[in-house]
N, C-alpha and C positions, 0 to 999 in steps of 0.2 A: 937531373931528373925532375919531371914536372909534379907540382903538386896538385892533389884533388881534395876538395873540401866537401863533406856531406853533412847534412843535419840528420841527427837520428834521435829517437825518444831517449829519455835519460835512462830508462830501465834498461834499453839495449846497450847503451853505453856502460852502464855498470856491469851488466852481464858479460860483455865482451872484455872488459878490463879484468874481471875476475876469472874468466875462463883462460885468458892468454897472459896472465900475470907473469912477469920476468922474461916474455918473448918480445922479440922485435915486433911491434904491432904493425909497422908499415908493411912489413914483409908478410905478416898474416894477412892483411888486407889485400896485398898484391895477389897473393895465391888464390884467396877466396874469389878475386875479380876474374883471375884465368879460369878458375872452375866454372863460374857464371857464364862466362864468354863461351867456353867449350859446351856447356849445357845448352846454351840458346843456339849455338851452331848444330848440335845434334837434333834439337827440336826442329829446326829449320830443314835439314836434311829429311828427316822423318816426314815432316809435313809435305814436302815436295814429293816424296816416294809414295805417300798415300794419293795424292793429287794425281800422279802419273798413273798408278793402278787403277783409281776411279775412272780416269779420262779413257784408259785403254779398254775399259769394260762397256763404254756407251754403245759399242757395235756389238756387243756379244749378245746372242740371241737368248731370250727368256726361256727358263726351264721352270717347270712346276716342281714341287716337292716330290710328287708322285713320280715324275719322269726321272728326277734325279735318283731317288730310291731304287727305282727299276735299273737304272745304268749303274749304279754302285752294285746291287745284288747280281747283275749279270756279269760283271767283272770279277766276282769272286769265285775261287775254285769249289 
């Protein structure tokens, strides 16, 4: 299994060691890295979805707030 080295501030190291005392710290770090990768992937999917929505709206007609309100009110029973 590969080894990864990181430099962290001393207070972070101490807090990590205290929080995960008695646990396999390599396994904890691996789980945290998996979570960070999953979070970054979700963020990337989210950004792509937003970009897609915004791109699809470029051809949409502009509607004023008054027109929007009138259309909404007309559709109500």
